[in-house]
N, C-alpha and C positions, 0 to 999 in steps of 0.2 A: 760928443765925438762925431766927427764927420768921416764918411767913408765914400770912396768911389770904387767902381769895379776895376779889378786888376786887368791889365792888358793881356791878350792871349799870348801864350808861350809856345814856340815850336816844339813838337814832341821830342825831337832829338836833343834839344837843349835840356829839357827836364831829365831825360835819360842820362845825359852826360853829367849833370850836376849830382844826381843821386849816385851814379857809379863812382864818382870821385870821393864820396864820403868814406870815412873810416868805419869799420864794423860797429864801433861803439856809437858813432853818431847816427848810423842807420837805424839802430834800435830806438833812438829818440825822435826819428823823423816824423812819425804820425802825430805824436804829441805836439811837435813844433808846428806842423801844419794847422792843427786845431787852434793853437795859441795865436798864430799870425792872423787867422781868419777873424779874430775878435779885436784886432788892433786897428786904430784909426789910420786912414789913408787920405792922401790928397794928390791932386794932379797939377802939374806945372808943364804945360806944353805936351811934349812926347814922353814925359817922365812921370811915373807914379811913385810916390814915396810912402813907405810903411813905417810907422813909429814902433820899432821893436820894443823899446822901453823909453824912459824919459831922456836918455842920453844917446841912444843908438837909432840910426835910420837905415832903412834898406831901400834901394832904388831900383826900379825896373825901367829901363830905357827902351822905348818901343817906337823907333822911327817907322813911319808907315803903318802904325797901329799894331805891330807884332814884335815881340821879343824874339829876335832871330838868332842870337848868339849867346853863349854862356857868359861872355864878358859884359853883356848888357845888363846883367843883374849884379849889383855891387852892394856890399854891406860895410857898415862902419864899426863893427865890433872888433875886438882884439884878435879873434881867431880867423878873421877873414883873410884870404878868400876860402879857407878850408873849413868854414863854419857850416852849421846846419841850416842857417837862416836862408841862404841863397837857394838851396834845394827845396826848402819848405815853401818859399814864395813861388817857385816854379810849379810845385805840386798843387798849391792853392789856387793858382790862376787858371782861367779857362784854357782849353787846348786849342791851338791855332790850326786852321785848315792847312794841310800839307801843300806846299807849293809844287808846281810841276818840276819834275827832275828830268834831266837828259838821260840818255842811256848810261849804262855803267861806266865808271871811270876807265880811261884808256889802259887796259890790261890785255894780255893775250886772249883771255876769256871774253872780255867785253867786246872784242872785235868779231866774235862769232855772230853770224846772222841772227841766231835766235835770241840774242841779248837785246835786240832792238824792240821797242814797244810794239805789240800787236803785229809782229812780223809773222807772215805766213808764207809757205812755199808758193811760188808762182805756178798756178795750174797750167799756164800756157807755155811754160818753158819745157823744152824737150829734154828728157833724161839723157845721160851720156851713154847709156846702154839700153838694152831691151828690158832691163829690170826697173820697175817703178820705184821712184824715190821713197825712202823710208819716211814715215810720218815724223814730224817735228817732236822732239822730247825736251824736257826741262834740262837746263844746263846744271852742272855740279853746283854752281853758286846758288842757283834758284832752289835746288833741293836742300842745300845747307840752310838757306834762309827759311824755307818751309819747315824744316826740322826745328829751328829755333822758335818759330811761331808756335809749333805744336807743344814744345816743352814749356813755353811761357803760358800757353792756355791751359795745359794740364796742371801747372802749378796753381793757377787760379781755382780750378776745380778741386784740387787737393785742399786748399786753404779755406775755400768758401769766401763769401763776401766779408765776413768779420775779420778773416785773416789776410785778405788780399789788400794790404795797405800800400803805402807809397812805393816801397821797395819792389814789391811784386808788380805793381803797375809800371814802374820804370823799366822792368825787364820786358814787359809787353811793348812799351813805347820803343825801346831799342830794337826789338825784333821787327816791329812794324816799319821803322825807318829803314832797316837793312832790306826788308822785303820790297819796299817801294823802290829802293835803288836797284834791286835786282829784277825790276819790272814784274812785280806781283802785287798790283794795286788792290785787287779784290780782297786778298787775305790781309793785306796791310790795313785796309779800311775796316774790315771786321775787327781787327785787333784794337783799333782806335775806338770803335763803337763799344767794345767790352770795357775799355778804360773809362769812357764817358759814363757808362751805366754803373760801373763800380763806384765811381765818385758820387753819383747821384744816390745810390743805395746807402753808402756810408754817411752821407750828409743828411739823410732823412728827407730827401726831396719828395714831396707828395706826388709828383708826376711819375716817379719810378715804378716800374712793374717788373716783377720777377720773371714773368714769361718773356719779356723783351730781352733780358739778360740771357735766359736759356737759349733763345733763338740766336743771339749774337755770338754766344760762346760755341754753340753747335756749328754755326756758319764758319767761325774761325777754325775750329778743329777739323771740320769736314773739308774745307778748302785746302788747308795745309796738308792734310792726309792724302789728298788726291794729286798733289803736284808731282810727286815722284812717279806715279803710275800713269798719268794722263799723257796723251799724245795727240797731235793733229788738232782737229776742231775742239775736242774736249779740253786740251791744254789751253787753247785760246780762251775758252769760257772760264776755266779755272783761274787763269791769270787775270782776266777782267780788263777793264779800261781805266786808265789813270783819271780821265775826266769824261763827263757826259756832255759834250759840247753841243751847242746849237748848230745845226747844219742848214745850209740854204735849201729852200723848198720852192723857190720861184713864186708863181702867182697862185693864190688860193681863193676859192669862193667858199665862204663859211656861213653856216646857218646856226643861229642860236638855239640852245636846248633849254638851259635853266641856269640859275645862279644859286650857289650854296654858301652859307656863312662858314667860316673857318675859325675856330677858337681852340687854341692849344693849351696844354697844361703849363707850358713855359711862359704864358702871359701874352702870347702873340694873338692877333686877331686880324680878320680881313675877309675877303670873299674869293671864290673861284667860280668863274663862268665857263660853262662847257659849251662847245660848239662842235659841229660836224661838217666835214667836207663833202663834196659831191660824191665821193666814193665811200662815205660812211665812216671815214677815219675820225676819231675823236681827238680834239685838242682843247687846251684850257688857257684862259687868260686870268692870271691871279694878281692879287694885291694883298699881301700879308706882311705885317710888321708888328712890333711891340704895341700893345694897346688893348688886348682882350676883347670881350664881347661888345663893348661900346664902340670900338673902332670897326668891328665887323658890321654893325648896323649902319654906321655912318658911311663906310666906303661903298656900300651897295649902291648909293646914289651919286657916286663920283664917276667922272669920265674914265673909261678904260685907258690904260697906258699902252696904246698901240697906234702908231701912225698919227694921222690927223683926225681920227674919229672923235666925234663929240658925244658918242653914245655912253650912257652910264652902264654899269654892270647889269643892273636890272633890265635896262632896255636891250642890251646886247643879247640877253637870254631869250629874247622874243623877236629879234631882228636878224639882220645879216651883215656881213662884211665882205668887201672885195679887197684882198691884200696882195700887194706886189712886193717883191724882195723879201718874202717871208723866210723866217728861220724858225726851226722847230727842234726841240730837244728830243732825245730818245723816248722820254716818258710823255711826250705830247704837249709840253709847254711852249707857247708861242713867244718868240723873242720880240723885244721892243727896241731893237737897235736903231741907229740913225738912218740906216738904209731902208727901213721898213715903212711902207706907205699903206694906209688903210682908209677906205671910205665906206660910208654907210650904204648898204644895199638891202633889197627886199629879203625878208626872212621867209620861213616856210612853217606851216602848221605841222603838228606831229603826225597828222594823217596824210600829208602830202609828201611827194618825193622831194629831196632824197631822204628825209628823216623817217618816213614811214617804214623804210626797209629795216630800221633798227629793231622794230617790233616783230619782224617777220621770222627771225631766227627762233627755233624752238627753245623753250626755257632750259632744257637740259644742256643744249649746246652752249647757251650763254653762260650757264653756271660753270661748265667745264673750262671755258675761256677765262672767266673771272678767277677761278681757282688757280689757273696757271699764273695769273698776274699777281695774286695775293699769297701764293705759296711762300711759306716761311724761308724756303731755301731756293727760291727762283733765281734764275740768271738775272743779275741786275740790269743787263742790257736787253732783256727779253721784251720789254715794252708791254703793251696790252692795257686793258682797263678792267676795273672791278665792278663796273656798272651793269645792271640788268634792266631791260626794257620789257615790261610785261603788260598785258591786258588782263584785268582782274575783275572779279565780282566780290564786293565786300560782304562779309558774313557777320561781322560784329567783333566786339572786344573779347579777349581771352585773358583771364588772370593767370599770371606765372609767378614763380618764386621771386623773380626780380621786379615785379610790377605788372603792368597791363600792356598788352600789345593788340594789334588789330589783325584779325584772321581774315584771309581772302582766299579765293580760288582762282587759279590761273589756267592757262591752256592745258588741256589734257586732264583736267580735274585735280591738278596738283594743289594741295592746301599749302599756303605760304603765310608765314607770320611777318607782319610789317611792324617794325619796331621804330622807336624814336632815334633819330640820328644824333641828337644832342639834347640832353635834358636841362640845359641852362634855361631858367624861367624867363630870361630876357628874350629868348628866341621863340619862334612860333611853333616849333616842331610838336611839342606835347599837346598844346591846345588844339592844333589842327587835327592831330590823330584822334583825339577824343571826340571831336565833332564828326569826323568821318565814321567813327564807331556807331554813331546814332543814325546811320543811313544804310542799314543792311539791304542788300539787293542792288545797290548802286554799282554801275559798271564804270570803271575808270581805266585810263591808260596811265601807267605810272613809270617812274624811274627810281631805282634804289641801288644801294651799295650792298653787295653780297656780304653776309655775315656767316662765316664758316661755322656750321653747327651740324648736329645729327638729323635735323629736319630743315626743310626749305625756309630760309629766313633772310630778309633784307632790311637794311635801314632805309626808311622812306625819305626821299629827297624832293621829289616833285611829282605832280599829278595833273591830269587834265581837270578843268573846272567841272564840278558836278553838274552844272547846267549845260556843259558841252561847249561853252564859249571861252576860249583861251586856256591858259595854264596857270598853275599855282606853284611858286617857289615855297615849299612848305616850311623852310626855316626863316623866311623873310616876310612873306605875305600871310595875312590872317583871314581865314574863312569866317563867315558869319552863319548863324543858324538859318538865315533867310536864303543862303546859297544852297541849302540841302533840299532834296526832293520833298521831304516831309519835315519842315523845320520844327515841328512840335514833338517829334519823336525823341524819347530818352535814349541814353546809351544802351545799345543792345549787347547782351552778353551771349556770345556764341558758344556752342558746345564743340569741343575739338572733334574733328572728323576721325573716322576709324583709322587707327595707325598714326594719328597726329598728336597724341599726348606727348608730354615732355619726353623726348627720346633719352634713352639711357644706355650706356655701354660701360662694362667693367674695365675698359681700356684706361679709364681715369686712375685706376689703381697703380698702373705703371707710370702714367703721366705725373702723378703727384710725387712719386719717388724720384723721378728725373728732376722735378722742380726743387724738391727738398735738398738735393745734393748741392745746389748752387749757393743758397745763402748759408748753409750749415757746413759744407765741406764733406770730404769723403768719410772722415772718422765718425761724424754724427750719423751718417747713413749706415755705417757698419754696426752701430749699436742697436739697430732696430730689432735684431733677433730673428726668430723664425717667421718667414713670410709664406709658409705653406698654405694657410687659409686663404690668403689673397691669390696665390697662384691657382688654387682650385677653383675659385670663383671665376677667374679669367678663363681657365680651361673649359669650364662648363659652358661658356659663351662661344666656344669654338676658336678662341684666340690662343692657340697652343704656342705659337711663336712668342707672343707677348708674355705668356707665363714663363717660358724659358729665359727670356731676356731679363725679367724681373729677378728670377732666381740667380742668374749669373751676375747681375749688377750688384745685388746685395752681398753675394758671396765675395765678389771682388773688393767691395768696400770694407768687408770685415777681415779679409785675409792679411795676416802679418806673419811672415816666416821668421824662423830663428836660425842662428848659426849653430855650430857644433857645441858652443859653450852656453847655449840657451838664451843668448842675447837677441833682442828683436832686430831684425834687418830693416833697412828703409822700406817704406811702402812702395808697391809697384804702381807709381802714379800713371805711367803710360798705359798699363793694362787696364786700370780703372777708367781712365779717360776714354779708351777705346770702347769699353762696355757701355759707358754712359752715352757716348756719341751714337752708338748703334741703337740704343733704346730711344734716344731723343729723335733721331731721324725716322725710326720705325713708327713711333706714335704720331708724328706729324703726317707721314705718308698714309697711315691707316685712317686718321681723322679726315684727311682730304678725300680719300676714297669713299668713306661713308657719307660725307657731305655730297659728293657728286652723285652717289647712288640715290640719295633722297630726292633728287630733282628729276629722276627718270619718270617717264609717263607710266602711271600705275595701270593703265588699261592694257589688256593683253594685245600682243602684236597681231596685226592682220585684221 
């Protein structure tokens, strides 16, 4: 049996095909999706054919690589086009990236100024009277689209992963498409993320993480909930941007910092090289494509795709570039368009300007900035970086429940745990960290990625060479024992510093109930019974709000009212969704606050 990947299908096409099914066929849809996934396929030009059975073929026509209309999926069975196969094929195929849409269709409402994407009142225009203009608010169509997204998201939470099949997903896709037409791209994008994660969860994808679906679902519900009440700048943030385009940035003088390997659970591999401008702004040059860890190791020694530069990624991490016609995305990625010119220039040591300034910011300020960047519900256009630049003294290895990490002390006496960025044995991260653990007392300048936790923790990415000469890309370069100050020293096991033992907070009792609701659905959470013991433990830690939220969440999940005849009424899905959203956002905010507090200088002020 030969198989080829199905072409991506536009979300609105999938929604249309599912909506056109009869109630009887909708009940059979999930089984049909599973069955089609096991059937042989072959490609002929722009068309992929699925052998439904020995006599019936299903075709997906994808000019330009995407199935853009419902008519592009045809079936040869006797019930076509009203058969289940067309909808099943659309549900089984990958979801296409939405194309850019113009403003709403020409209607009286679409002609209103606030229906245009990213429209804002002109602050320079004079009002018609002495009264300041009212802040912009959402249009009725936008509020209706947000309500549809809320209802679709609440239905997912009601059903859980196991119950959120193709029909539930199609409702989300339709709501996302409508929201995109109404210029609500942030909420629409969150809805598509929820569908992608639901499909991964139901397919048993090893890269799926429940926490990611919790975040995506809370982002969807939270954004949809805010549309009706937001105004002015808050509304602009809630609406978001349809795209994150590269914008012209003129001439840039860039200095290399380091290169990190990138290996994803989806099988992609490559590298990302970090550079800094003269003003300290961080940018990246990446090369990631299907190929896994083998590709990551190979790409590191290939030339960067930027202008006419002949530098490899490894070399750029220690050299410099002079770029003209530069384009930069909001998240700092450098564009490689035809108009971009780049030539090799002198780099700078980490101890020289302008790079040295990156280490001058106090660790607590860096952690606060990184938390704003990594926040689960941060503004997608907020930008920023999750990197920390620290001067540390190594203390030795510390055993944890999840393995071994390296304990160090940074400015202000803050104990920080340095963990492995990627445990793939083909990469150098783990071996390098264990060698550094054999050199207690060594002082290093390091770069790491913030790991939100109840104690200071970063994933170690690069460091100055222990001999003081040059730098080490810890995922690509390999240290040797001869590089250490005392090459014969064994791994030193450090004792956690006072207050540095594995941090614990009973907040997890609320966090786990928030997570349990997503795979199991509301009803399963409602069967937990009495949670008084858990709320008491939370309250004893001073988290009285968390205790109240847990009580309300579980009570809402279990509540089922009856009518005058004793019959069960439909569950209050909106009420449960609101309780769940409140708990999800609260736990995220408290966890981030505790993380930020752990980076504060423990020394008394003054």
